[in-house]
C-alpha positions in Angstrom: 81.3 107.2 90.2 79.3 107.6 86.5 77.6 104.8 85.8 78.6 104.7 81.8 82.6 104.7 83.0 81.9 101.6 85.5 80.3 99.7 82.7 83.6 100.1 81.2 84.9 97.5 84.6 86.0 94.0 84.9 85.1 93.9 88.5 82.2 94.9 90.6 83.9 97.1 93.8 85.5 95.5 96.8 83.3 95.6 99.2 81.1 93.6 96.3 83.6 91.3 96.7 85.3 92.3 93.8 89.1 92.5 93.6 90.8 95.3 94.9 94.0 95.3 92.3 91.7 94.7 88.8 88.9 97.3 89.7 91.9 100.1 90.7 93.2 99.2 87.4 89.5 99.5 85.5 88.9 102.5 87.1 92.3 104.2 86.5 92.4 103.0 82.7 88.7 104.0 82.0 88.8 107.3 83.9 92.5 108.2 81.8 90.7 106.8 78.0 87.5 109.6 79.6 89.6 112.2 80.0 91.8 112.1 76.9 88.9 111.6 75.1 86.9 114.4 76.6 85.5 117.3 74.3 86.6 119.8 76.6 90.3 119.5 75.9 90.8 121.7 79.2 90.3 118.0 80.8 92.5 116.6 78.9 95.5 118.4 81.3 94.2 116.2 83.5 95.3 112.8 82.5 99.2 113.3 83.6 97.7 111.7 87.5 96.2 108.7 85.8 99.4 108.2 83.7 101.0 108.6 86.9 98.8 105.8 88.2 99.1 103.9 85.9 102.6 103.8 85.9 102.3 102.7 89.0 100.1 100.2 88.7 102.3 98.5 85.9 105.4 98.5 88.1 103.8 96.7 90.8 103.9 99.7 93.7 101.1 99.1 95.0 101.8 100.7 98.5 103.5 103.9 96.7 106.4 102.9 98.9 108.8 103.8 95.5 111.1 106.5 96.1 110.7 108.0 92.7 107.5 109.2 92.3 107.2 111.8 89.8 104.1 113.4 88.5 103.8 115.8 86.0 107.0 116.6 86.5 107.0 117.2 90.6 108.4 115.0 93.1 106.2 113.7 94.8 107.7 110.5 96.8 
C-alpha cells in the first residue's frame, strides 16, 4: 500500500494489533478519496466499488451476507 495513503489511517493494520473494522473503514475512505481526486479522470470511474463498500460498512454488513448488494448497477449478492 502506498505510504501517503497509509498516512491517512487512524489505525494500524490488524496484524500489528489494529482494530480490523477501523482499519478497513479507513482504507476504504482514503482509497475512495484518492481515486475521486486523481488527476487522471478515467480513474474516477473506479470509485463505484468503494462507494458500494462504504454502503456495506455503513449498513454494518461486515460479513457481506445481505441479499441486496448492488455494485455499479449489477446485483452481486
